[in-house]
C-alpha positions in Angstrom: 16.5 88.1 -107.6 12.9 87.2 -108.6 13.3 83.4 -108.7 10.9 81.5 -111.0 10.7 77.7 -111.0 8.6 75.3 -113.1 6.3 73.7 -110.6 5.3 70.1 -111.5 2.2 70.5 -109.3 0.7 73.4 -111.2 2.4 72.7 -114.6 3.6 76.3 -115.0 6.5 78.6 -114.2 5.8 80.4 -110.9 7.5 83.1 -108.9 9.0 81.5 -105.8 7.7 82.8 -102.5 8.8 80.8 -99.4 6.5 80.0 -96.4 8.9 81.8 -94.1 10.6 85.1 -95.0 14.3 84.5 -96.1 14.2 80.8 -95.1 13.6 77.8 -97.3 12.9 74.1 -96.4 13.9 71.7 -99.2 13.7 67.9 -99.4 15.6 66.0 -102.1 14.9 62.4 -102.6 18.1 60.6 -101.6 19.9 57.4 -102.5 18.9 53.9 -101.7 22.3 52.7 -100.4 22.5 49.2 -101.7 25.1 49.9 -104.3 27.2 52.8 -105.6 25.3 55.7 -107.1 25.5 55.8 -110.9 26.1 59.0 -112.8 22.5 59.3 -113.7 21.6 59.3 -110.0 24.2 62.0 -109.4 22.5 64.4 -111.9 19.7 64.8 -109.4 22.1 66.0 -106.7 24.0 68.3 -109.0 20.5 69.8 -109.9 19.6 70.1 -106.2 23.0 71.6 -105.4 22.5 74.3 -108.1 19.0 75.0 -106.7 20.3 75.4 -103.2 23.2 77.6 -104.2 20.8 79.8 -106.3 18.5 80.2 -103.3 21.6 81.1 -101.2 22.7 83.6 -103.9 19.3 85.2 -103.5 20.1 85.4 -99.8 17.8 82.7 -98.5 18.8 80.4 -95.6 18.3 76.8 -96.9 17.5 73.8 -94.7 18.2 70.9 -97.0 17.2 67.3 -96.3 18.5 64.4 -98.4 17.2 61.1 -97.0 19.1 57.9 -97.0 16.9 54.9 -97.8 18.4 51.8 -96.1 15.2 49.8 -95.7 11.9 49.4 -97.3 12.6 50.1 -100.9 11.3 47.2 -103.0 12.6 46.5 -106.5 9.4 48.0 -108.1 7.1 50.8 -107.3 4.2 48.3 -107.5 5.1 47.0 -104.0 6.4 43.8 -105.2 9.8 42.3 -105.8 12.8 41.9 -103.6 13.9 44.5 -101.1 16.9 46.2 -102.5 18.9 46.1 -99.2 18.2 42.3 -98.9 19.4 41.9 -102.4 22.6 43.7 -101.4 23.1 41.4 -98.4 22.8 38.3 -100.6 25.1 39.8 -103.3 27.8 40.5 -100.7 27.4 37.3 -98.7 26.3 38.9 -95.5 23.8 37.5 -93.0 20.2 38.5 -93.3 20.1 40.8 -90.2 19.3 44.4 -89.5 22.8 45.0 -88.3 24.3 43.7 -91.5 21.8 45.8 -93.5 23.0 48.9 -91.7 26.6 47.9 -92.3 25.9 47.8 -96.1 24.1 51.1 -95.9 26.9 52.8 -94.0 29.5 51.7 -96.6 27.6 52.9 -99.6 26.5 56.1 -97.9 30.2 56.9 -97.3 30.8 56.2 -101.0 27.9 58.5 -101.9 29.3 61.3 -99.8 32.7 61.0 -101.5 30.9 61.4 -104.9 29.2 64.5 -103.6 32.5 66.0 -102.5 34.2 65.1 -105.8 31.3 66.9 -107.6 31.6 70.0 -105.3 28.1 69.3 -104.0 27.5 70.8 -100.6 26.5 68.3 -97.9 22.8 68.5 -96.8 21.8 70.1 -93.5 20.4 66.6 -92.6 21.0 63.2 -94.0 18.4 61.1 -92.1 18.5 57.3 -92.4 15.2 55.6 -92.9 16.1 52.9 -90.3 16.5 55.7 -87.6 12.9 56.9 -88.1 10.8 53.8 -87.6 9.0 55.5 -84.7 7.8 58.3 -87.0 6.7 55.7 -89.6 4.7 53.7 -87.2 3.0 56.9 -85.9 1.9 57.8 -89.4 0.7 54.3 -90.3 -1.3 54.0 -87.1 -2.9 57.4 -87.6 -3.9 56.6 -91.2 -5.4 53.3 -90.1 -7.4 55.1 -87.4 -8.6 57.7 -89.9 -9.8 54.9 -92.2 -7.5 56.0 -95.1 -5.4 52.9 -94.7 -6.4 49.2 -94.4 -4.9 45.9 -93.6 -4.3 42.9 -95.9 -2.5 39.6 -95.5 0.8 41.1 -96.6 0.7 44.6 -95.1 -1.0 47.9 -94.6 -2.2 49.8 -97.7 -3.2 53.4 -98.3 -6.7 53.7 -99.7 -6.3 56.1 -102.7 -10.1 56.0 -103.1 -10.3 58.0 -99.9 -8.1 60.7 -101.3 -10.0 62.3 -104.2 -7.1 64.4 -105.5 -4.7 61.5 -105.8 -2.4 61.9 -108.8 -2.1 65.7 -108.7 1.4 65.6 -110.1 0.3 63.6 -113.1 1.1 60.1 -114.5 -0.7 58.1 -111.9 -2.5 54.8 -112.6 -6.2 55.6 -113.2 -8.7 54.5 -110.6 -10.3 51.8 -112.8 -7.1 50.4 -114.1 -6.9 46.8 -112.9 -3.4 46.1 -114.3 -1.5 46.8 -111.1 -3.7 44.2 -109.2 -3.1 41.3 -111.6 -0.6 38.9 -110.1 0.3 41.2 -107.2 -2.4 41.6 -104.6 -6.1 40.8 -105.1 -6.9 42.2 -101.7 -6.3 45.8 -102.7 -9.4 48.0 -102.8 -8.1 50.1 -105.8 -5.6 49.4 -108.4 -3.3 52.2 -107.4 -3.4 51.6 -103.6 0.1 51.3 -102.2 1.9 49.7 -99.2 2.8 51.9 -96.3 3.9 48.9 -94.2 4.9 45.4 -95.4 4.7 42.4 -93.0 7.8 40.3 -92.3 7.7 38.0 -89.4 11.4 37.1 -89.6 13.2 40.3 -90.3 11.7 43.6 -89.5 10.5 46.0 -86.8 7.8 45.5 -84.2 4.7 47.5 -84.6 1.1 47.4 -83.2 -0.3 46.3 -86.5 2.4 43.7 -87.2 6.1 43.2 -87.5 7.7 44.3 -90.7 9.1 47.3 -92.6 7.8 50.7 -93.6 7.0 51.3 -97.2 9.4 53.4 -99.2 6.9 56.2 -99.6 5.9 56.6 -96.0 9.6 56.9 -95.0 9.9 60.1 -97.0 6.7 61.6 -95.6 7.8 60.8 -92.0 11.4 62.2 -92.4 10.4 65.3 -94.3 7.8 66.1 -91.7 10.2 65.6 -88.8 12.9 68.0 -90.3 10.8 70.4 -92.3 7.3 70.4 -90.7 3.8 69.5 -92.1 4.2 71.9 -95.0 7.5 73.0 -96.6 8.7 74.9 -99.7 10.4 72.6 -102.2 10.6 68.9 -103.0 12.8 67.6 -105.8 13.6 64.3 -107.4 13.9 62.6 -110.7 11.0 62.5 -113.2 10.6 58.8 -112.5 9.3 59.7 -109.0 6.4 61.8 -110.2 3.8 59.2 -111.1 4.1 56.9 -108.1 6.5 57.9 -105.3 5.7 61.6 -105.1 2.0 61.2 -105.7 2.0 58.7 -102.9 3.9 61.0 -100.6 1.3 63.8 -101.2 -1.7 61.5 -100.5 -0.4 60.0 -97.3 1.1 63.2 -95.9 -2.0 65.4 -96.6 -4.3 62.6 -95.3 -2.2 62.5 -92.1 -1.8 66.3 -91.5 -4.9 67.7 -93.2 -2.5 70.3 -94.7 -0.8 71.0 -98.0 2.4 68.9 -98.2 4.7 70.9 -100.5 4.4 74.2 -102.4 6.9 73.6 -105.2 7.8 70.3 -106.9 10.8 70.3 -109.2 12.0 67.3 -111.2 15.1 66.6 -113.2 15.2 64.4 -116.3 17.2 61.3 -117.1 20.7 60.6 -118.2 20.4 57.9 -120.9 22.9 55.6 -122.6 21.6 55.0 -126.1 17.9 54.7 -125.8 17.9 53.4 -122.2 17.6 55.1 -118.9 20.7 54.5 -116.8 19.9 51.8 -114.2 21.9 49.9 -111.6 20.4 46.7 -112.8 21.6 47.0 -116.3 24.8 47.0 -118.3 24.7 50.8 -118.5 25.6 51.3 -114.9 28.4 53.9 -114.8 29.7 55.3 -111.6 31.8 58.5 -111.1 34.7 56.2 -110.4 34.3 54.8 -113.9 34.9 58.3 -115.3 37.9 59.1 -113.1 39.5 55.8 -114.0 39.3 56.8 -117.6 41.1 60.1 -116.7 38.1 62.5 -116.5 37.6 65.0 -113.7 34.3 64.7 -111.9 34.0 68.4 -112.6 34.0 67.7 -116.3 30.9 65.7 -115.6 29.4 68.5 -113.6 30.1 71.0 -116.4 28.4 68.6 -118.9 25.3 68.4 -116.7 25.2 72.2 -116.3 25.4 72.6 -120.0 21.8 71.4 -120.3 18.6 72.5 -118.6 17.7 70.2 -115.7 14.4 69.3 -117.5 16.3 68.1 -120.6 17.1 64.4 -121.3 20.8 63.9 -121.6 22.4 61.1 -123.7 25.7 60.0 -122.3 28.6 59.1 -124.6 32.3 59.3 -124.2 32.8 61.9 -126.9 30.5 64.3 -124.9 32.5 63.9 -121.7 35.8 64.3 -123.7 34.4 67.6 -125.1 33.4 68.7 -121.6 36.8 67.8 -120.3 38.5 69.9 -122.9 36.1 72.7 -122.2 37.0 72.6 -118.5 40.7 72.7 -119.3 40.1 75.7 -121.6 38.2 77.4 -118.8 41.0 76.8 -116.4 43.4 78.2 -119.0 41.4 81.4 -119.2 41.3 81.7 -115.4 45.0 81.2 -115.0 45.7 84.3 -117.1 43.5 86.6 -114.9 45.0 88.9 -112.4 44.7 88.2 -108.7 46.5 91.5 -107.9 44.4 94.4 -106.7 40.7 94.4 -105.9 38.6 93.7 -108.9 35.0 94.7 -109.1 32.3 92.3 -110.4 30.9 93.6 -113.7 27.3 94.5 -113.1 26.0 93.8 -116.6 27.4 90.2 -116.5 26.3 89.6 -113.0 22.7 90.6 -113.9 22.8 88.3 -116.9 24.1 85.4 -114.9 21.6 85.9 -112.1 18.8 86.4 -114.6 19.7 83.0 -116.2 19.6 81.2 -112.9 16.4 83.1 -111.8 14.6 81.7 -114.9 14.1 78.1 -113.7 17.8 77.5 -113.1 18.9 78.2 -116.7 22.4 76.9 -116.3 23.1 76.7 -120.1 22.7 80.5 -120.3 24.7 81.0 -117.1 27.6 79.0 -118.6 27.3 80.9 -121.9 27.5 84.2 -119.9 30.7 83.0 -118.2 32.4 82.2 -121.6 31.3 85.6 -123.0 32.8 87.4 -120.0 36.1 85.6 -120.4 36.3 86.5 -124.1 35.4 90.2 -123.5 38.6 92.2 -124.1 37.0 95.4 -122.7 36.9 94.0 -119.2 40.0 94.1 -117.0 41.6 90.9 -115.8 41.0 91.9 -112.2 37.3 92.6 -112.8 36.9 89.3 -114.8 38.4 87.4 -111.9 36.2 89.0 -109.3 33.1 88.4 -111.5 33.8 84.7 -112.1 34.5 84.0 -108.5 30.9 85.1 -107.8 29.6 82.9 -110.6 31.5 79.9 -109.2 29.6 80.1 -105.9 26.8 78.4 -107.9 28.6 76.7 -110.8 31.2 75.2 -108.4 33.7 74.2 -111.0 36.7 74.9 -108.8 37.6 78.2 -110.5 38.9 79.8 -107.2 41.3 76.8 -106.9 43.0 77.4 -110.3 46.5 78.6 -109.6 48.9 80.5 -111.8 52.0 78.6 -112.8 55.4 79.9 -111.9 57.2 80.2 -115.3 61.0 80.1 -115.3 62.7 83.0 -116.9 64.1 81.0 -119.8 60.6 79.7 -120.6 59.0 83.1 -120.3 61.5 84.4 -122.8 60.4 81.8 -125.3 56.8 82.5 -124.6 57.3 86.2 -125.3 59.2 85.4 -128.5 56.3 83.2 -129.6 53.8 86.0 -128.8 55.8 88.3 -131.0 55.9 85.8 -133.8 52.1 85.4 -133.5 51.7 89.2 -133.7 53.8 89.2 -136.8 51.7 86.2 -138.2 54.9 84.2 -138.4 53.0 80.9 -137.7 55.9 78.7 -138.6 58.2 80.3 -136.0 55.4 80.3 -133.5 54.8 76.6 -133.9 58.6 75.9 -133.6 58.7 77.9 -130.4 55.6 76.1 -129.0 57.4 72.7 -129.7 60.6 73.9 -128.1 58.6 75.1 -125.0 56.9 71.7 -124.9 60.2 69.8 -125.0 61.2 71.8 -121.9 58.1 70.6 -119.9 55.6 73.4 -120.5 52.6 73.8 -122.8 50.8 77.0 -124.0 47.1 77.5 -124.3 46.1 80.7 -126.1 43.3 82.8 -124.6 41.9 86.2 -125.3 43.8 87.4 -122.2 47.1 86.1 -123.3 49.0 82.8 -123.3 48.3 80.4 -120.5 51.5 78.4 -119.6 51.1 75.1 -117.8 53.5 72.3 -117.0 53.3 69.2 -119.2 55.5 66.9 -117.3 
C-alpha cells in the first residue's frame, strides 16, 4: 500500500515514508480528564484509530501514544483562566490537593477508556499521565531557560517565540506584531504570541529550581512524546483547533530543545458541530456517548456516521443523522447474517484493492464504506467470498461485523419464510406482506437483502 496523507505542515498530500523501516511512532493529543469526553472529542480518536489500523494493514508496527492531561491545562490557549482540573475539584466538592486531582483524573480516564472500548478503538501502546512526567517537564524548561529561548516573569516561565524564527509553521498563529494577546493578560511578555511553559503556584504545585508550580499544557506534550517516541517521530494528530496554538507551540519548544525536527507528518481532524457551534464541554451542546446509548443508539452507529465523512470534513450532528446511521448499521448486519460461514472463502481481489486504495488516499473512509456496500450488493460474488472479504475490511472499519451471528430459525418459521420468498418471486405482494406480519407475530422479523432474507428475533 502506497499510503498518502495530507500533511498540515507542508499543506499537501504526501507519500508516507517512516523514519524507521516498518515501524511508526504516532502521538495523538489525548483527553483533559476533568469531565466525560463529548462525542466531538471522540471523533479525533476514531480518526486516530482508523489511521493506526490502516498503518497496520500496510504491515507497519505502530507505537501509539495518547497522553492524559491531568494538570496544567488552563481554560484558554492564551495562558489565562482557571485550570481545568481545579475547576473539576470545585465542581465535585473535593479538596484542592494533588491527590484529589489525580482521583478526579483516574475516574474520568476510566470513563474515557470505556468510551474507546464501546467504539472499538484499540487502546494506545502508552497512555502517559502528565502528572507522572514532571521530571521531564522540568528538564525541558530548565534547558530552554539556559539556552535563552525562555524567560521568567512574575507569573511563570515563557517561551520566547521571537527566538524561534519559523514559529507558526503549521499556520494560524498570532502574528509577531499583534498586541491583542498581551492586553489584560501579561504585559511582561516579550512578544504577543509567547506562551507559558511553567506557571507559578506557591500553594498547589510541584517544586522546581525556577519556582513551584505546574508545567504548561504545551510543554507536557513535548516532554511525553519525546520520552516515548524520541526527539523526532513520524505522525502527530489532533483536532484542527490545536493547529494555531498548541501544535505550533509544541514544535517551537521541542525543536529549540533538541535542535532537531519534531514531527514529519501532522494530521488534523475537523469538528463535530451542533447547529453552528463547535461542540464544547462548557456549553449546552455537550453530548456524551452515554447520551447516545441512553437514547437507544449503538456506539458503532456513531462510528459508522463518523466514517461516512472524510476526517477533514466538518460534521453537523443531529438526531436524524444518527437515526439514519443506526438503520444503516442494522441493514449492514442483516446483509452479513445472510452470508455463509461454511467453507473457506477467498477475499475478492478487485474489492480489496478498491478498499485499500480508498484508505491509502488520505484515509478515504467514505469510499471504503461505499466499497463495502457495493460488495454486499454484488450478486456475482459468492457468500463465502463476501464474508472473507468483509472480515478483512472490518479490521479497519471495526463495526463488529465478525461478531454478527446467524439466527437459529425454527422449522415452522423457516417454512413461512420460504412461502414468503415464493410469494415475492411471484410478485404476490399482498400474500408476502401477510406472511411477514404472521412471522412478526411469532417473534421474528425479516430484512430483505440481495443475498436472501435475513431473519432476526423481534421479541
